C-alpha positions as CSV (number, residue, x, y, z in Angstrom):
1,M,122.1,109.8,201.9
2,D,118.5,110.0,203.0
3,R,117.9,109.4,206.7
4,T,114.4,109.1,207.9
5,L,113.3,109.4,211.5
6,I,110.1,107.7,212.3
7,A,108.5,108.9,215.5
8,V,106.4,106.3,217.3
9,D,104.3,106.9,220.4
10,L,103.6,103.3,221.3
11,R,99.9,104.1,221.9
12,G,98.3,102.3,219.0
13,D,98.9,99.9,216.2
14,E,102.6,100.8,215.7
15,R,103.2,97.8,213.3
16,R,100.6,99.1,210.9
17,F,101.9,102.6,211.2
18,L,105.5,101.4,210.6
19,E,104.4,99.4,207.5
20,Q,102.6,102.5,206.1
21,A,105.7,104.6,206.6
22,L,108.1,102.1,205.2
23,A,106.0,101.6,202.1
24,L,106.4,105.3,201.3
25,L,110.1,105.5,201.9
26,P,113.2,104.6,200.0
27,G,114.9,101.3,200.9
28,D,117.6,102.8,203.0
29,G,117.8,102.7,206.8
30,V,115.4,104.3,209.2
31,E,115.7,105.6,212.8
32,L,112.8,104.6,215.0
33,L,112.3,107.1,217.9
34,H,110.1,107.0,220.9
35,V,110.1,110.1,223.1
36,A,109.2,108.9,226.6
37,A,107.7,111.3,229.2
38,P,110.3,113.5,230.7
39,E,111.3,113.1,234.3
40,P,109.1,115.2,236.5
41,D,110.9,117.9,238.5
42,F,109.8,116.4,241.7
43,V,110.7,112.7,241.0
44,G,114.1,111.5,240.0
45,F,116.6,108.7,240.4
46,G,118.0,110.4,243.4
47,P,116.8,109.8,247.0
48,G,113.1,109.0,247.0
49,P,110.6,106.1,247.1
50,D,112.0,102.9,245.5
51,S,108.5,102.2,244.2
52,V,108.6,105.3,242.0
53,R,112.0,104.6,240.6
54,N,111.0,100.9,240.0
55,S,107.8,102.0,238.3
56,V,109.6,104.4,236.0
57,A,112.4,101.8,235.2
58,A,109.8,99.2,234.4
59,E,107.9,101.5,232.1
60,L,111.1,102.4,230.2
61,R,112.1,98.7,229.9
62,A,108.7,98.0,228.4
63,E,109.0,100.8,225.9
64,H,112.5,99.7,224.9
65,A,111.2,96.1,224.4
66,A,108.4,97.4,222.2
67,L,110.8,99.4,220.1
68,E,113.1,96.4,219.7
69,R,110.1,94.4,218.3
70,L,109.4,97.2,215.9
71,V,113.0,97.3,214.7
72,E,112.9,93.5,214.1
73,H,109.6,94.0,212.2
74,A,111.2,96.7,210.0
75,R,114.2,94.4,209.3
76,G,111.8,91.6,208.4
77,L,110.4,94.0,205.8
78,G,113.8,94.6,204.3
79,H,114.7,97.9,206.0
80,E,117.7,98.5,208.2
81,A,116.5,100.1,211.4
82,R,117.9,101.4,214.6
83,L,116.0,102.3,217.8
84,H,116.2,105.4,219.9
85,L,114.5,106.1,223.2
86,V,114.8,109.5,224.8
87,R,113.1,111.2,227.7
88,A,112.0,114.8,226.8
89,P,109.0,116.9,225.9
90,T,107.7,115.2,222.8
91,V,108.3,117.8,220.0
92,D,111.7,118.9,221.5
93,G,112.8,115.3,221.7
94,I,111.9,114.6,218.1
95,L,113.6,117.7,216.8
96,V,116.8,117.3,218.8
97,E,117.1,113.7,217.8
98,A,116.4,114.5,214.2
99,E,119.2,117.0,214.2
100,R,121.6,114.8,216.1
101,L,121.0,111.9,213.7
102,G,121.1,114.1,210.5
103,A,117.6,113.1,209.6
104,T,116.5,114.4,206.2
105,R,112.8,113.8,206.9
106,I,110.5,113.0,209.9
107,V,107.5,110.7,209.7
108,A,104.8,111.0,212.4
109,R,101.3,109.9,213.0
110,R,98.4,112.3,213.5
111,R,96.2,111.6,216.5
112,N,92.5,112.1,216.6
113,R,91.8,114.2,219.7
114,G,88.7,116.1,220.6
115,A,88.7,119.9,220.2
116,A,88.9,120.5,223.9
117,A,92.0,118.2,224.3
118,A,93.7,119.8,221.4
119,A,93.0,123.3,222.8
120,L,94.3,122.4,226.2
121,L,97.2,120.2,225.3
122,G,98.1,121.8,221.9
123,S,98.9,119.7,218.9
124,T,102.1,117.7,218.7
125,T,101.7,117.4,215.0
126,R,101.1,121.1,214.5
127,N,104.1,122.1,216.6
128,L,106.3,119.6,214.9
129,L,105.2,120.9,211.4
130,R,105.8,124.5,212.6
131,R,109.2,124.0,214.1
132,S,110.9,121.3,212.0
133,T,113.6,122.4,209.6
134,V,113.2,119.2,207.6
135,P,110.1,117.8,205.8
136,V,107.6,116.1,208.0
137,L,105.3,113.4,206.6
138,V,102.2,113.0,208.7
139,L,100.3,109.8,208.3
140,P,96.6,109.4,209.3
141,P,95.7,107.5,212.5
């Protein structure tokens, strides 16, 4: 059975991206994944300022709620969908979840970044394409 993992970054028009992805996919279920920023080494849920823990928790709740809305939108379009939210470096998180879920393909969105940003930060899409063992469909921004 085909299992598609759709990586969403929650920094743009995710509904439109989801609709584009679903239009290209077979009618079976999809896994919606958002990889949240990993926990910094110096901040955690151990002893520390409550304000930091509360801020991180609020951000994760907001991201989870956004994913739930996307899952409902996918279901409204006739696709079974499940959500996944993990904290990890982006490419590592996508690849680990793809393997864990038995994904047969990954769908991601290309971001338009300037040359300086791409040189400094690297390219998530390029690294995903280079490292993935399953096909990766990259949609335009």
